[in-house]
N, C-alpha and C positions, 0 to 999 in steps of 0.2 A: 731916799730912792727918787727923781724927780719924777712927778707923775703920778705915785702909784698913790696918792689918795687916793680919797672920796668918790668914788667917780669912776676910776679909770679900770678898764675892763681886756689885761693881757690880751691881746690879738698877734691874726698873724697869716701872710695867705697864703691856698692850696700850693704855690706855686718853692714858695721859703722851706730851703735846709733845710728845717727842723718840724716842717705842719706837724707832724704825728703829734708834736709834745705842747701843741699849740692849747687854754681853751676853749679859744674862743676862734674861729677860721676862718680866712675870706675866702671865694670862689665860687668858681664851674662846676668843679665835676663832685664825685662825686664823696663824702668823708671819710677822710683817710687821717681819724684824730679817736677815733670811738663813740664818735658824739654822740647822745643820746636826743636833742633837741635838733630840728635845722630851720633854718626862715628863707623859704622862696619868694624873693623881690620880685614883682614886674614881669609874670610871669615867668619865674625861671624854671626850671620843672626835674622830676625825681621818677625814678623807678623804685616799681612795685617793693623786688627787693631791699630798696633806700630805705623808702618807711613801714615797715615790719622789723628792721633794728628801731625804729626811732620812737622815743617815748614821745610826743612833742611835737608836731610842723604848722608849726604860723606860715600861711600865706598877707603879704602885706600888698596893697595892692590902692592905687589909687583912682579914688571911688566918685568925682568930677569928671571920669575920662576915660567915656559905655566903651572903647573897644580893652581895657582894663579887666570892666568890671563883666563884662560879658569873659575873656581869658578866664579869668576867681570864677565864677557862675562852673567853666569847666577842669577845673580843678578839685569846686568842692563836690562835683556828681563823682566825680577819680574815686578821689576818696570816699565817699560812698560807700563808692561798690569794693575796695580795697576792707571796709569793715570799719575803718577807723572810726570814735565817736568825737561828734566834735560841737564847736560853741561858730555860734559868726559872731563879731562884738560891733561897734558902733561911733563913732565918739556927729553923728552929722548934729548934736547936741549939744557940744562942747566937752563932754563928758562921758568917758569912756560901756558903754550898756551894751547889757548878756540884747540880746535880740533874738536868739534863737541854739537850741542842741537840739545833738545827736546820738544816743548810745552808742556804743559800741555795737558791731553787729555779730 
């Protein structure tokens, strides 16, 4: 199977006919595939109901963009208010390092 080698991850768009069967779903709405993790990129948003069903939420942003950093800080505060366990990782030194963590409440 072409592409099924090392590093290939099956995926689809949330608008595809069989979106609910995809292990990785790319889209702009709520997860329709029973996902237990969601990646919020460039200020993408979700809601408390979706967060409550997730095991992990990633917030990905451009650290050199002041507006993106401020938006990510807002997401951090919101997720903290929802009681999520949180970790902040940075690659500013060229290697990923955990900068801080906060237990679930």
